[in-house]
N, CA and C of each residue as an Amber inpcrd file, in Angstrom:
protein
   759
-148.7830000  43.1860000 215.6580000-148.3050000  44.0930000 214.2590000
-147.9790000  43.1180000 213.4770000-148.4440000  43.1510000 212.0150000
-148.1130000  42.4090000 211.0340000-146.8440000  42.9440000 210.2180000
-145.9870000  42.2990000 210.2530000-144.7390000  42.8850000 209.5450000
-144.0910000  41.8660000 208.5640000-143.6430000  42.1100000 207.4560000
-143.1510000  41.2560000 206.4550000-141.4840000  41.3180000 206.5130000
-140.8840000  40.3820000 206.8680000-139.3350000  40.4740000 206.8610000
-138.8050000  39.5960000 205.8790000-137.6370000  39.8530000 205.2530000
-136.8520000  38.9120000 204.2950000-135.7820000  38.0290000 205.1510000
-135.8030000  36.8320000 204.7980000-134.7450000  36.1220000 205.3310000
-133.2030000  36.3010000 204.7710000-133.4270000  37.1080000 203.7400000
-132.2290000  37.4760000 202.9190000-131.2780000  38.4200000 203.5980000
-131.8870000  39.2600000 204.6440000-131.0090000  40.0130000 205.4040000
-130.4650000  39.2470000 206.6320000-129.2430000  39.6410000 207.1810000
-128.6010000  38.9240000 208.3380000-129.1180000  39.7000000 209.5570000
-128.1970000  39.2270000 210.6440000-128.3920000  39.7160000 211.9600000
-128.0090000  41.2790000 212.2300000-127.1670000  41.8240000 211.3430000
-126.5360000  43.1370000 211.4000000-127.6860000  44.2570000 211.1540000
-128.7130000  43.7720000 210.6840000-129.7380000  44.9420000 210.4210000
-130.9540000  44.5350000 211.0960000-131.9720000  45.5290000 211.5920000
-133.2110000  45.5730000 211.6750000-134.1160000  46.0960000 210.4110000
-135.1290000  45.3170000 210.0850000-135.9430000  45.7930000 209.0090000
-137.4260000  45.3730000 209.0150000-138.1830000  46.0760000 208.2360000
-139.6600000  45.6220000 208.2580000-140.4810000  46.1340000 207.2180000
-141.0360000  45.4410000 206.2590000-142.0260000  45.9400000 205.3540000
-143.3820000  45.8180000 206.3200000-143.8090000  46.9930000 206.7610000
-145.0890000  47.1670000 207.5720000-146.4970000  46.8490000 206.7150000
-147.3310000  46.3070000 207.3230000-148.6610000  46.3480000 206.7310000
-149.3260000  47.3380000 207.2820000-150.7390000  47.3790000 207.0270000
-151.7370000  48.4780000 207.5950000-152.1910000  47.9820000 208.7780000
-151.8630000  46.8730000 209.4110000-152.3540000  46.1490000 210.6240000
-151.7090000  46.6540000 211.8170000-152.1410000  46.8860000 213.0060000
-151.6510000  46.9590000 214.1840000-151.2970000  48.4330000 214.7970000
-152.2020000  49.4470000 214.0120000-151.9600000  50.6800000 214.3820000
-153.1140000  51.4630000 215.0400000-153.2350000  52.7070000 215.0560000
-154.1180000  53.5030000 215.8420000-155.0470000  54.2870000 214.9310000
-154.9580000  54.3990000 213.5430000-155.7370000  55.2020000 212.7060000
-157.1000000  54.3790000 212.3850000-158.0920000  55.1370000 212.0360000
-159.3980000  54.4730000 211.9950000-159.8950000  54.9340000 210.7000000
-161.0940000  54.2430000 210.2510000-161.7790000  54.5940000 208.9550000
-161.0220000  54.1240000 207.7090000-160.7590000  54.7990000 206.7210000
-160.1430000  54.6500000 205.5910000-158.6870000  54.4110000 205.8000000
-158.3200000  55.0050000 206.9750000-156.7220000  54.8650000 207.3860000
-156.4370000  53.6860000 208.1840000-157.4260000  53.0180000 208.4620000
-157.0620000  51.9030000 209.4140000-156.0360000  50.9370000 208.9580000
-154.8640000  50.5580000 209.7510000-154.8110000  51.3520000 211.1340000
-153.3140000  51.7280000 211.3850000-152.3710000  51.2150000 210.6280000
-150.9210000  51.4790000 210.8260000-150.5070000  52.3480000 209.6400000
-151.2680000  53.7620000 209.5840000-150.9530000  54.6340000 208.4760000
-149.7730000  55.3930000 208.8410000-148.7740000  55.1940000 208.1190000
-147.5650000  55.9090000 208.3630000-147.2210000  57.1500000 207.3770000
-148.2870000  57.5770000 206.6400000-148.2680000  58.5170000 205.5570000
-148.4460000  60.1970000 206.2290000-147.3690000  60.7720000 206.4040000
-147.5580000  62.2130000 206.8950000-148.2660000  63.0110000 205.7060000
-148.2350000  62.6830000 204.5270000-148.9010000  63.4110000 203.5550000
-150.2200000  63.0060000 203.3850000-150.6780000  62.0690000 204.2530000
-152.2090000  61.8190000 204.0970000-153.0350000  62.7660000 204.8510000
-154.3750000  62.5270000 204.6000000-155.2990000  63.5260000 205.4020000
-155.6260000  63.0140000 206.7960000-154.9740000  61.9860000 207.0430000
-155.1350000  61.3300000 208.6120000-154.6110000  62.3190000 209.6940000
-155.0790000  62.2060000 210.7130000-154.6230000  63.0230000 211.8850000
-153.1560000  62.8750000 212.2170000-152.1940000  63.9860000 212.0850000
-150.6780000  63.9570000 212.0510000-150.4130000  63.2070000 213.4880000
-150.8090000  63.5920000 214.6030000-150.6130000  62.9000000 215.8320000
-150.6990000  61.3450000 215.7580000-151.8650000  60.9620000 215.0430000
-152.2080000  59.5420000 215.1510000-150.9450000  58.7630000 214.1670000
-150.7190000  59.5460000 213.0630000-149.6690000  59.0240000 212.2510000
-148.3040000  59.0400000 212.9820000-148.1310000  59.8450000 213.6290000
-146.6960000  59.8610000 214.4990000-146.7310000  58.7900000 215.2860000
-147.8990000  58.5790000 215.8960000-147.9870000  57.5060000 216.8890000
-147.8150000  56.0760000 216.2740000-148.3210000  56.0840000 215.0760000
-148.0440000  54.7770000 214.1530000-146.5750000  54.5690000 213.8890000
-146.0450000  55.4750000 213.4770000-144.6610000  55.4640000 213.3520000
-143.8180000  55.0610000 214.4130000-144.1820000  55.4780000 215.6210000
-143.5150000  55.2500000 216.8220000-143.6670000  53.7570000 217.2470000
-144.8150000  53.2760000 216.9390000-145.0280000  51.7780000 217.1650000
-144.4770000  50.8740000 216.1720000-144.1450000  51.3650000 215.1530000
-143.3650000  50.5660000 214.0050000-142.0020000  50.5660000 214.4350000
-141.2940000  51.7250000 214.9780000-139.9080000  51.7770000 215.4620000
-139.8530000  50.6790000 216.7570000-140.8520000  50.8320000 217.4470000
-140.8190000  49.8480000 218.7520000-140.5110000  48.5050000 218.4010000
-141.0780000  48.0680000 217.1870000-141.0360000  46.7040000 216.6200000
-139.6050000  46.3730000 216.1020000-138.9160000  47.5420000 215.6780000
-137.6560000  47.2530000 215.0360000-136.4920000  47.6450000 216.3700000
-137.0220000  47.7900000 217.5050000-136.1250000  48.0380000 218.7490000
-135.4340000  49.2920000 218.6560000-136.1530000  50.3250000 218.2550000
-135.6120000  51.6840000 218.2030000-136.3340000  52.7120000 218.9180000
-135.8750000  53.7760000 219.3640000-136.7460000  54.9600000 220.0080000
-137.5800000  55.4960000 219.2740000-138.3970000  56.3210000 219.4330000
-139.4110000  57.0730000 218.7300000-138.8190000  57.9090000 217.6840000
-137.7190000  58.6100000 218.0890000-137.2540000  59.6760000 217.2860000
-136.1880000  59.0940000 216.2090000-136.0160000  58.0980000 216.1360000
-134.6940000  57.4320000 215.2320000-135.3040000  57.0530000 214.0600000
-135.9880000  57.7970000 213.2020000-136.6650000  57.3590000 211.9110000
-136.4150000  58.6820000 211.0320000-135.6750000  58.3880000 209.8010000
-135.5450000  59.5890000 208.8780000-136.2810000  59.0100000 207.4120000
-137.3620000  59.9200000 207.2050000-138.2620000  59.5310000 205.8220000
-138.1910000  60.9070000 205.1500000-138.1020000  60.8170000 203.7900000
-138.0470000  61.9840000 203.0520000-139.3620000  62.5320000 202.6400000
-139.4720000  63.4870000 201.8780000-140.7060000  64.1570000 201.2320000
-140.7740000  63.6610000 199.9750000-141.5310000  62.4810000 199.7070000
-141.4440000  61.6800000 198.4450000-142.0320000  62.5050000 197.3130000
-141.3370000  62.5450000 195.9840000-141.6950000  63.3010000 195.0730000
-141.6570000  62.5300000 193.6190000-141.4700000  61.3340000 193.7160000
-141.1910000  60.4700000 192.4250000-140.0600000  60.8720000 191.6850000
-138.9200000  61.2180000 192.5090000-137.7680000  61.6470000 191.8030000
-136.6230000  60.5360000 191.8400000-135.5880000  61.0090000 191.2180000
-134.3980000  59.9880000 191.3360000-133.3240000  60.4820000 192.1810000
-133.7650000  61.2270000 193.3100000-132.8860000  61.7700000 194.3190000
-132.9050000  60.9960000 195.5870000-131.5060000  60.6140000 195.8620000
-131.1340000  59.9480000 197.1960000-130.4590000  60.7400000 198.0300000
-130.7730000  60.8900000 199.3900000-129.9030000  61.7930000 200.2410000
-129.2730000  60.8640000 201.4320000-128.2740000  61.3140000 201.8240000
-127.4070000  60.7240000 202.8910000-127.6580000  61.4730000 204.2340000
-128.0390000  60.7800000 205.1650000-127.9790000  61.2370000 206.6270000
-127.5340000  60.4670000 207.7720000-127.2590000  61.2780000 208.9140000
-126.7570000  60.5870000 209.9690000-127.7280000  60.9070000 211.2700000
-129.1040000  61.3820000 210.7250000-129.9080000  61.6370000 211.8850000
-131.3310000  61.8140000 211.3030000-132.4320000  61.8670000 212.1480000
-133.8040000  62.2400000 211.6710000-133.6750000  63.6680000 210.9700000
-134.5820000  63.9630000 210.2210000-134.5990000  65.2890000 209.5230000
-135.3310000  66.0900000 210.3310000-134.8420000  67.3210000 210.6550000
-135.3410000  68.3580000 211.5380000-136.1200000  69.3450000 210.6130000
-137.1520000  69.9620000 210.9690000-137.9820000  70.8530000 210.1800000
-138.4740000  70.1300000 208.7430000-138.4920000  70.9360000 207.7310000
-138.9190000  70.5190000 206.3510000-138.0080000  69.3080000 206.0620000
-138.5960000  68.3260000 205.5900000-137.9150000  67.0470000 205.0130000
-137.4460000  67.2550000 203.7870000-136.3600000  66.7120000 203.3520000
-135.8140000  66.8350000 201.8370000-136.6690000  66.1290000 200.8560000
-136.8560000  67.0100000 199.8300000-137.7110000  66.2480000 198.6950000
-136.7520000  65.1170000 197.9280000-137.0220000  63.9970000 198.2230000
-136.2660000  62.9220000 197.7380000-137.0300000  61.5320000 197.7360000
-136.5110000  60.6010000 197.2650000-137.1720000  59.2830000 197.1710000
-136.3340000  57.9390000 197.6980000-135.3640000  58.4290000 198.1870000
-134.2990000  57.3710000 198.8720000-133.5580000  57.9540000 200.0230000
-133.2700000  57.3340000 200.9080000-132.5300000  57.8780000 202.0930000
-131.5320000  56.6380000 202.3790000-130.2010000  57.2050000 202.6780000
-129.1630000  56.2840000 203.0530000-128.3970000  56.6910000 204.3090000
-127.8500000  55.7350000 204.9840000-127.2170000  56.1630000 206.2810000
-126.0500000  54.9470000 206.7450000-125.2230000  55.3570000 207.2830000
-124.1530000  54.4200000 208.0700000-124.3600000  54.6940000 209.6170000
-125.2610000  55.3000000 210.0450000-125.3300000  55.6590000 211.4520000
-126.0850000  54.3990000 212.1070000-125.4580000  53.5930000 213.1470000
-126.1860000  52.5750000 213.7690000-127.0800000  53.1650000 214.7740000
-128.3450000  52.4670000 214.5580000-129.4690000  52.8470000 215.4480000
-130.3940000  53.9230000 214.8100000-130.2570000  54.1830000 213.4590000
-131.1430000  55.1940000 212.9190000-131.7640000  54.4070000 211.7610000
-133.0620000  54.3390000 211.7010000-133.7850000  53.6980000 210.6420000
-134.1230000  54.6310000 209.6170000-133.8890000  54.1660000 208.3120000
-134.1670000  55.0560000 207.2670000-135.3530000  54.3830000 206.6160000
-136.4440000  54.9870000 206.1680000-137.6060000  54.5600000 205.5600000
-138.3470000  55.3530000 204.4590000-139.2070000  54.6000000 203.8550000
-140.0630000  55.2670000 202.8410000-141.5620000  54.8040000 202.8980000
-142.4840000  55.3910000 202.5550000-143.8480000  54.9330000 202.5080000
-144.4760000  54.7460000 201.1170000-145.3520000  53.6690000 201.0920000
-145.8650000  53.5210000 199.8540000-147.1650000  52.8960000 199.8110000
-147.8580000  52.9800000 198.6340000-149.2860000  52.3560000 198.6820000
-149.5530000  51.9250000 197.1070000-148.6970000  51.0570000 196.6570000
-148.5480000  50.4960000 195.3670000-147.2500000  50.6570000 194.7080000
-146.5030000  51.7020000 194.9400000-145.3290000  51.7750000 194.5160000
-144.3530000  50.6550000 195.1850000-142.9850000  50.4600000 194.4980000
-142.1180000  49.6340000 195.0680000-141.3070000  50.0740000 196.1310000
-141.3400000  49.5850000 197.5580000-140.2690000  49.8650000 198.4280000
-139.1000000  48.9750000 198.4270000-138.0360000  49.5900000 198.3580000
-136.7550000  48.6040000 198.2700000-136.0960000  49.1530000 199.3830000
-135.5100000  47.9600000 200.0640000-134.6190000  48.1600000 201.2240000
-133.2190000  47.6540000 200.9460000-132.1880000  48.1820000 201.2140000
-130.8040000  48.0100000 200.8390000-130.0010000  47.8010000 202.0000000
-128.9440000  46.9250000 201.9890000-128.0330000  46.8880000 203.0170000
-126.6500000  46.1270000 202.6120000-125.5400000  46.7890000 203.0710000
-124.1830000  46.2250000 202.6490000-123.9180000  45.9840000 204.3420000
-124.2490000  44.7790000 204.8270000-123.9730000  44.6090000 206.2270000
-122.5210000  44.5220000 206.5870000-121.6800000  44.2480000 205.8190000
-120.2510000  44.2450000 205.9870000-119.7080000  45.5670000 206.2810000
-120.2010000  46.5740000 205.3930000-119.6940000  47.8360000 205.2700000
-120.4940000  48.7160000 206.3830000-121.8060000  48.3800000 206.8650000
-122.4760000  48.8640000 207.8620000-123.2770000  50.0700000 207.2550000
-123.8680000  49.7330000 205.9980000-124.5840000  50.8620000 205.3400000
-125.9340000  50.3840000 204.8400000-126.8550000  51.1980000 204.9790000
-128.3150000  50.7220000 204.6290000-128.8740000  51.8300000 203.8770000
-130.0250000  51.4380000 203.1150000-130.7360000  52.4640000 202.4800000
-132.2510000  51.8890000 202.2050000-133.0010000  53.0380000 201.9650000
-134.4920000  52.6090000 201.7340000-134.7610000  53.5480000 200.2990000
-135.5180000  53.0540000 199.2880000-135.9910000  53.7350000 198.1960000
-137.3190000  53.5940000 197.9440000-138.0640000  54.5530000 197.5460000
-139.5160000  54.4420000 196.8700000-139.3680000  54.4350000 195.4070000
-139.8220000  53.4480000 194.7100000-139.7590000  53.4330000 193.2720000
-141.0130000  53.0050000 192.5080000-141.6250000  54.0230000 192.0340000
-142.7620000  53.9510000 191.0180000-142.2500000  53.8800000 189.8160000
-142.9760000  53.8690000 188.6090000-142.5160000  53.5770000 187.2780000
-141.4620000  54.8050000 186.9800000-141.7440000  56.1260000 187.4570000
-141.1800000  57.2100000 187.1970000-139.6980000  57.0200000 187.8070000
-139.8030000  56.8480000 189.0880000-138.2570000  56.7360000 189.7160000
-137.5480000  55.5770000 189.1900000-138.0930000  54.5110000 188.8210000
-137.3500000  53.4040000 188.1800000-136.6750000  53.8230000 187.0360000
-137.4180000  54.4930000 186.1150000-137.0140000  54.9470000 184.7190000
-135.9310000  56.1150000 184.7460000-136.1270000  57.0840000 185.8080000
-135.1430000  58.1020000 185.9580000-133.9500000  57.7770000 186.7600000
-133.9400000  56.6830000 187.5410000-132.6160000  56.4310000 188.1650000
-132.6800000  56.4220000 189.6560000-133.6650000  56.4640000 190.4960000
-133.5750000  56.2150000 192.0380000-132.8570000  55.1070000 192.4030000
-132.9730000  54.1430000 191.7030000-132.3320000  52.8480000 192.2570000
-130.6150000  52.9560000 192.2130000-130.3580000  53.6000000 191.0230000
-128.9450000  53.8280000 190.8240000-128.3420000  54.8310000 191.6910000
-129.1870000  55.8780000 191.9870000-128.7010000  57.0280000 192.7760000
-128.7110000  56.5010000 194.1610000-129.5430000  55.5250000 194.7630000
-129.5280000  54.9170000 196.0750000-128.1160000  54.2250000 196.2450000
-127.7850000  53.3360000 195.2080000-126.6870000  52.6810000 195.2620000
-125.2340000  53.5020000 195.2300000-125.3630000  54.4560000 194.5570000
-124.2820000  55.3220000 194.4500000-124.0150000  55.9860000 195.8840000
-125.3110000  56.4890000 196.4810000-125.1770000  57.0810000 197.7520000
-124.5170000  56.1090000 198.8390000-124.8380000  54.9560000 198.8220000
-124.4120000  53.7820000 199.6750000-122.7300000  53.6870000 199.5420000
-122.3490000  53.7850000 198.1750000-120.9670000  53.6850000 197.8660000
-120.2050000  54.7530000 198.3680000-120.7920000  55.9890000 198.5490000
-120.1000000  57.2030000 199.1400000-119.9280000  56.9630000 200.6180000
-120.6850000  56.0490000 201.2120000-120.4770000  55.7990000 202.4960000
-119.4450000  54.4610000 202.7880000-119.1560000  53.9980000 201.6220000
-118.0950000  52.7800000 201.9600000-118.7850000  51.4200000 201.5150000
-120.0930000  51.4440000 201.1100000-120.4970000  50.0240000 200.6470000
-119.8810000  49.8130000 199.4690000-119.8180000  48.4340000 199.1940000
-119.4790000  47.8880000 197.9810000-120.6270000  47.4940000 197.1960000
-120.7130000  47.6240000 195.6810000-121.6590000  47.3300000 195.0360000
-122.0260000  45.7370000 195.0430000-120.8550000  45.1870000 194.9020000
-120.9510000  43.5600000 195.1430000-121.4230000  42.9770000 196.4540000
-121.3200000  43.7850000 197.4610000-121.8270000  43.4190000 198.7880000
-123.1740000  43.9150000 199.2290000-123.8190000  44.7580000 198.3480000
-125.0990000  45.3370000 198.5000000-126.3290000  44.2870000 198.2080000
-127.0800000  44.0660000 199.3340000-128.3800000  43.2790000 198.8930000
-129.5440000  44.2000000 198.9860000-130.4280000  43.9600000 198.0620000
-131.7230000  44.7880000 197.8550000-132.9210000  43.9070000 197.8920000
-134.0300000  44.3540000 198.7060000-134.9740000  43.4800000 198.7650000
-136.2750000  44.4320000 198.3880000-137.0010000  43.8500000 197.4270000
-138.3310000  44.6950000 196.9690000-139.5010000  44.1910000 197.8030000
-140.0780000  45.2070000 198.4450000-141.1990000  44.7690000 199.3140000
-142.4200000  44.6830000 198.5930000-143.7520000  44.6830000 199.4140000
-145.0040000  44.6270000 198.5860000-145.1420000  45.7510000 197.6340000
-145.6470000  45.2330000 196.4560000-145.9130000  46.1920000 195.3700000
-146.9320000  45.7530000 194.3050000-147.4540000  46.8240000 193.5380000
-148.7460000  46.3150000 192.9220000-148.1210000  45.2450000 191.8770000
-148.8010000  44.1750000 191.4880000-148.2920000  43.1980000 190.5860000
-148.9490000  43.5990000 189.1690000-148.4270000  42.9320000 188.0580000
-148.5430000  43.1610000 186.8370000-149.9750000  42.9680000 186.6540000
-150.6960000  41.8100000 187.2730000-152.0750000  41.4880000 186.9450000
-152.9600000  42.6240000 187.3410000-152.4430000  43.4490000 188.2720000
-153.5810000  44.4700000 188.7870000-153.1490000  45.7830000 188.4420000
-152.1540000  45.9040000 187.4620000-151.3960000  47.4190000 187.0820000
-151.7600000  47.6980000 185.6600000-153.0720000  48.0690000 185.3140000
-153.3390000  48.4390000 183.9010000-152.9820000  49.9140000 183.6770000
-152.4320000  50.0850000 182.5870000-152.0180000  51.4570000 182.2260000
-152.5690000  51.6350000 180.6110000-152.4770000  53.1070000 180.1530000
-152.9150000  53.3290000 178.8540000-151.7670000  53.3430000 177.9350000
-151.8220000  53.4090000 176.6450000-150.9470000  53.3770000 175.5080000
-149.7970000  54.4610000 175.7800000-150.4350000  55.6400000 176.0160000
-149.5760000  56.7430000 176.3180000-148.4020000  56.6350000 177.2640000
-148.7940000  56.1240000 178.5110000-148.0840000  55.7990000 179.4930000
-146.9350000  54.7070000 179.1200000-147.3820000  53.8050000 178.3800000
-146.3590000  52.5670000 178.0690000-145.3820000  53.2200000 177.1500000
-145.8570000  54.0990000 176.3630000-144.9840000  54.5220000 175.2780000
-143.9520000  55.5640000 175.9600000-144.2880000  56.2870000 177.0700000
-143.4170000  57.1060000 177.7430000-142.5610000  56.2540000 178.6110000
-142.7400000  55.0650000 179.0230000-141.9060000  54.0590000 179.7680000
-140.9320000  53.5290000 178.8570000-141.4820000  53.1400000 177.6770000
-140.3580000  52.4160000 176.6830000-139.3960000  53.5200000 176.1590000
-139.9230000  54.9450000 175.7260000-139.1440000  55.8070000 175.4610000
-137.9210000  56.2630000 176.3460000-138.2300000  55.8320000 177.7210000
-137.0400000  56.0640000 178.6270000-136.1080000  54.7820000 178.8500000
-136.7120000  53.6930000 178.6390000-135.7680000  52.4230000 178.8600000
-135.5840000  51.7000000 177.5810000-136.1120000  52.1160000 176.4580000
-135.7280000  51.4750000 175.1880000-136.5610000  50.3060000 174.8040000
-136.4560000  49.8330000 173.4920000-137.4080000  48.8400000 173.0960000
-137.4470000  47.3450000 173.9290000-136.1030000  47.1880000 174.5080000
-136.1230000  45.8210000 175.2410000-136.9540000  45.9540000 176.3750000
-137.6330000  47.0410000 176.6830000-138.7560000  47.1470000 177.7990000
-140.1140000  46.6080000 177.5370000-140.0310000  46.0470000 176.2090000
-141.5840000  45.2990000 175.6540000-141.7970000  44.1260000 176.8750000
-140.7520000  43.5670000 177.2420000-140.9670000  42.3670000 178.3620000
-141.7020000  42.6470000 179.4440000-141.8680000  44.1220000 179.8270000
-142.5070000  44.4270000 180.9910000-144.0890000  44.7170000 180.7310000
-144.6140000  44.4360000 179.6320000-145.9230000  44.7650000 179.3000000
-146.5980000  43.4790000 178.7050000-147.8950000  43.4700000 179.2000000
-148.6610000  42.3340000 178.3940000-149.9900000  43.0340000 178.0190000
-150.6910000  42.4960000 176.8960000-151.8810000  43.0350000 176.4170000
-152.8360000  43.1250000 177.6390000-153.6440000  44.2650000 177.6880000
-154.5900000  44.4410000 178.7720000-155.8880000  43.7500000 178.4560000
-156.9210000  43.8010000 179.2890000-158.1230000  43.2080000 179.3440000
-158.9660000  43.9410000 178.3630000-158.6380000  45.3440000 178.0670000
-159.4460000  46.2420000 177.0850000-158.5180000  46.5920000 176.0680000
-159.1960000  46.7950000 174.8890000-158.3380000  47.2750000 173.7330000
-157.5070000  48.6070000 174.0360000-156.3200000  48.6760000 173.7070000
-155.5550000  49.8530000 174.0580000-155.0200000  49.9270000 175.4020000
-155.1280000  48.8640000 176.2900000-154.6980000  49.0330000 177.5880000
-153.5920000  47.9160000 177.8130000-152.6890000  48.1390000 178.6600000
-151.5530000  47.1560000 179.0380000-151.4900000  46.8620000 180.4910000
-150.9920000  45.6790000 180.6100000-150.6550000  45.2700000 182.0050000
-149.0680000  45.4550000 182.2850000-148.8810000  46.3420000 183.2860000
-147.4050000  46.7610000 183.4590000-146.7090000  45.9680000 184.5930000
-145.6020000  45.4390000 184.3370000-144.7230000  44.5960000 185.3270000
-143.8090000  45.5240000 185.9660000-144.3810000  46.3010000 187.2990000
-143.5150000  47.3420000 187.9160000-142.3270000  46.4670000 188.6060000
-142.7890000  45.3580000 189.3790000-141.8790000  44.6340000 190.0650000
-140.7330000  44.2230000 189.1860000-141.2110000  43.7060000 187.9300000
-140.1690000  43.0620000 186.9280000-139.1610000  44.1740000 186.4980000
-139.5170000  45.3590000 186.2510000-138.6740000  46.5370000 186.0220000
-137.6740000  46.8430000 187.1040000-138.1810000  47.0070000 188.3560000
-137.4250000  47.3280000 189.3440000-136.5170000  46.1830000 189.6430000
-136.8000000  44.9020000 189.6820000-135.6400000  43.7130000 189.9140000
-134.6170000  43.7500000 188.7560000-135.1940000  44.1260000 187.3000000
-134.2340000  44.1580000 186.2460000-133.2820000  45.4840000 186.6920000
-133.7050000  46.3740000 187.0800000-132.8050000  47.4510000 187.3040000
-131.7520000  47.4400000 188.3260000-132.2660000  46.5870000 189.4000000
-131.2540000  46.2950000 190.3640000-130.3040000  45.3800000 190.0040000
-130.7310000  44.3790000 189.1020000-129.6520000  43.4340000 188.8490000
-128.8300000  43.9480000 187.8610000-129.2160000  44.7840000 186.9390000
-128.3620000  45.5190000 186.0880000-127.2610000  46.3440000 186.7180000
-127.7450000  47.0120000 187.9410000-126.9450000  47.7630000 188.6980000
-125.6540000  47.1390000 189.3200000-125.8170000  45.6980000 189.3850000
-124.7390000  44.9270000 189.8260000-125.0330000  44.5960000 191.5160000
-126.0450000  44.6360000 191.9170000-126.4530000  44.2830000 193.1780000
-127.4530000  43.0630000 193.2610000-127.2300000  42.3250000 194.3660000
-128.1360000  41.2000000 194.6510000-129.6570000  41.4700000 194.9940000
-130.4400000  40.8660000 194.2340000-131.8030000  41.4140000 194.2550000
-132.8840000  40.1890000 194.9570000-133.7630000  40.4380000 195.7150000
-134.7060000  39.5600000 196.1170000-136.0470000  40.4470000 196.1260000
-137.0230000  39.3800000 196.0710000-138.4360000  39.9200000 195.9360000
-139.3860000  39.1750000 196.8570000-140.1770000  39.9560000 197.8580000
-140.9310000  39.1820000 198.7750000-142.3370000  38.7950000 198.1280000
-142.3800000  39.1860000 196.8400000-143.5280000  38.8260000 195.9100000
-145.0710000  38.9120000 196.4140000-145.2650000  39.9250000 196.8450000
-146.6090000  40.2460000 197.4210000-147.2320000  41.4500000 196.7100000
-148.5040000  41.4250000 196.3330000-149.1940000  42.4140000 195.6080000
-149.9330000  43.3650000 196.5120000-149.8070000  44.6700000 196.6360000
-150.4900000  45.5990000 197.4930000-152.0020000  45.7690000 197.1140000
-152.2960000  45.6120000 195.7290000-153.8150000  45.7250000 195.3290000
-154.5900000  44.6340000 195.6720000-153.9980000  43.3870000 195.6170000
-154.8250000  42.1010000 195.8660000-154.9960000  41.4800000 197.2110000
-153.9550000  42.1910000 198.0290000-153.8720000  41.8360000 199.4150000
-154.1960000  42.8560000 200.3830000-155.4680000  42.5090000 201.0040000
-156.1480000  43.6220000 201.7450000-155.2740000  44.1300000 203.0210000
-154.1360000  43.4130000 203.2710000-153.2910000  43.9040000 204.3180000
-152.5170000  45.1590000 204.1480000-152.6250000  45.5970000 202.7810000
-151.7810000  46.6720000 202.5180000-152.6760000  47.7130000 202.0140000
-152.1810000  49.1500000 202.0680000-152.7590000  50.0760000 201.4490000
-152.4580000  50.2310000 200.0400000-153.4080000  50.5280000 199.0870000
-153.5510000  50.5980000 197.6710000-153.9220000  51.8580000 197.0770000
-153.1180000  52.4550000 196.3420000-153.7600000  53.8120000 195.7810000
-154.8040000  53.4440000 194.8700000-154.5210000  52.2660000 193.9670000
-155.4580000  51.8230000 192.7710000-156.7130000  51.3280000 193.3600000
-156.5500000  50.6000000 194.5100000-157.6940000  50.0300000 194.9680000
-158.7260000  51.0250000 195.5360000-158.0970000  51.9960000 196.2190000
-158.7410000  53.1070000 196.8440000-159.4880000  54.0750000 195.7280000
-158.7320000  54.1120000 194.5430000-159.4120000  54.8190000 193.4760000
-160.6570000  54.0880000 192.8690000-160.4240000  52.6910000 192.8200000
-161.3540000  51.8610000 192.2620000-162.5460000  51.9300000 193.1450000
-162.4890000  52.1480000 194.4380000-163.4510000  52.0900000 195.3290000
-164.0950000  53.4510000 195.6290000-163.6010000  54.4990000 194.9220000
-164.0190000  55.9860000 195.0860000-163.8410000  56.4050000 196.4280000
-162.7820000  55.8420000 197.2960000-162.6090000  56.4530000 198.3850000
-161.9790000  57.7740000 198.5470000-161.9910000  58.6900000 199.5560000
-161.5240000  59.9230000 199.5850000-160.1520000  60.1010000 199.6510000
-159.3060000  59.0020000 200.2240000-158.0760000  59.2080000 200.5750000
-157.5070000  57.6650000 200.8170000-156.2130000  57.6810000 201.0330000
-155.5950000  56.3360000 201.3740000-154.3470000  56.4050000 202.3660000
-154.1450000  55.4450000 203.1750000-153.0020000  55.4960000 204.0430000
-151.8490000  54.7410000 203.1730000-150.5780000  55.0090000 203.7700000
-149.3350000  54.4470000 203.4750000-148.7190000  53.5540000 204.4420000
-148.1470000  52.4230000 203.8010000-147.3480000  51.6290000 204.7350000
-145.8160000  51.9010000 204.8230000-145.4700000  51.8410000 205.8840000
-143.9840000  52.1320000 206.1220000-142.9530000  50.9110000 205.7740000
-141.9580000  51.1490000 205.1340000-140.8000000  50.1580000 205.0100000
-139.5180000  50.9380000 205.5760000-138.8750000  50.1400000 206.5170000
-137.7140000  50.6790000 207.0470000-136.5020000  49.8320000 207.3820000
-135.5240000  50.2450000 207.5790000-134.2920000  49.4260000 207.8680000
-133.1320000  50.2320000 208.6450000-132.5290000  49.5260000 209.5760000
-131.4920000  50.2180000 210.4310000-130.4290000  49.3030000 210.4820000
-129.2140000  49.7700000 210.7090000-127.9610000  48.9630000 211.2690000
-128.4130000  48.9420000 212.7790000-128.1380000  47.8170000 213.4100000
-128.5040000  47.5130000 214.6120000-127.1940000  48.2260000 215.5390000
-127.6290000  49.0250000 216.8080000-126.6130000  49.7530000 217.3600000
-125.8880000  48.9000000 218.1950000
């Protein structure tokens, strides 16, 4: 199984930014599809998630992931979600041996840890989550469990790069309206008139730094690297659906 790990995290946590390799799904979902919201066979997706947890050294039932809705909502948990999952885009825990995770296919996966306090979190941040406050909400949720902002390390996993993320003028204006004119630095002229290349990783890292945490970036692009699922690549290839890769973190038990 192909897993991206950051050397910034210490031995107190187990974590992984999983690729699409090493799973059980077939076809357009091949092969480690962790997206319960995809059209893939649900039992196969659960089997993939179980395989990922094994790599983290955790039992099959020790993963909490939310129902992602591009929101600024972060939830605190001490166990896996039973029944309907909460509509949120970040999960935080202080429970040893419980992995919190999110799934992505171009948006930014962010894993957080205050190893001294024993608190971890996972956030899903597209442009909407970034400008509406999912990063700040995650940090505040961690603080509610005893984390210190100055002690929090955040690592941004594989995310669509600026070179691959073209948007229109209306979307650019919407983002600038939310973050202010200083946000111009996150845009470059596109290859087509009226289009812009948007630096989502740059915006996320800027928000993390402004929030007072230490930020790192694995600097991998989901669009250009075939090891990852990419919503935009799927769209450009006119494929019917796409998988999602899992990013997860846990305090070692």
